[in-house]
C-alpha positions as CSV (number, residue, x, y, z in Angstrom):
1,X,-0.2,-0.1,-0.1
2,X,1.3,3.5,-0.9
3,X,2.4,5.7,2.1
4,X,0.2,8.9,0.3
5,X,-2.9,6.1,1.3
6,X,-1.9,5.1,4.1
7,X,-2.0,8.4,5.4
8,X,-5.6,9.1,4.1
9,X,-6.6,6.0,5.7
10,X,-5.3,7.3,9.2
11,X,-6.9,10.5,8.7
12,X,-10.4,8.4,7.9
13,X,-9.9,6.2,11.1
14,X,-9.5,9.2,13.4
15,X,-12.7,10.9,11.6
16,X,-14.6,7.2,12.5
17,X,-13.1,7.4,16.0
18,X,-14.1,11.1,16.2
19,X,-17.8,10.9,15.6
20,X,-18.3,7.2,17.9
21,X,-17.4,9.7,20.7
22,X,-20.1,12.6,19.4
23,X,-22.4,9.4,18.8
24,X,-22.0,8.5,22.4
25,X,-23.0,12.2,23.7
26,X,-25.9,11.9,21.2
27,X,-24.0,15.2,19.3
28,X,-25.7,14.1,16.1
29,X,-25.2,16.5,13.6
30,X,-20.7,16.7,14.2
31,X,-21.2,12.9,14.5
32,X,-22.3,13.0,10.5
33,X,-19.8,15.8,9.5
34,X,-16.7,13.7,11.4
35,X,-18.5,10.2,9.1
36,X,-18.5,12.6,6.3
37,X,-15.0,13.3,6.1
38,X,-14.0,9.9,6.7
39,X,-15.9,8.5,3.6
40,X,-14.3,11.8,1.2
41,X,-11.1,10.2,2.7
42,X,-11.7,6.7,2.2
43,X,-12.2,7.4,-1.2
44,X,-9.6,9.6,-2.2
45,X,-7.5,6.8,0.0
46,X,-8.7,4.5,-3.3
47,X,-8.1,6.5,-6.0
48,X,-5.1,7.5,-4.8
49,X,-3.7,3.9,-4.5
50,X,-5.0,3.2,-8.2
51,X,-3.7,5.9,-9.3
52,X,-6.4,7.7,-10.6
53,X,-6.1,11.9,-11.8
54,X,-8.4,13.7,-9.4
55,X,-8.7,17.8,-8.4
56,X,-9.0,19.1,-5.4
57,X,-13.3,18.5,-3.4
58,X,-14.7,17.7,-1.4
59,X,-17.6,16.2,-3.3
60,X,-18.7,12.8,-2.0
61,X,-20.3,12.2,-5.5
62,X,-17.7,13.9,-7.0
63,X,-14.7,11.4,-5.6
64,X,-17.3,8.7,-6.3
65,X,-18.0,9.3,-10.0
66,X,-13.9,8.8,-10.4
67,X,-14.2,5.4,-9.2
68,X,-16.8,4.5,-11.2
69,X,-15.7,5.6,-14.5
70,X,-12.4,4.1,-13.9
């Protein structure tokens, strides 16, 4: 696995851990924000691992499209 991929997956895992703590404290909106971030970072990790080109974006829809078209 590429080093950059591992970095993005680590960031994603940190967001998931944060979301879990927020959920335990009934903080639903920030929990969902962290889950969204985790999904985004996980998609970027896969794109990087597959050596696909992508522009800087926070759009899960756009990242998904890149993967679906590859």
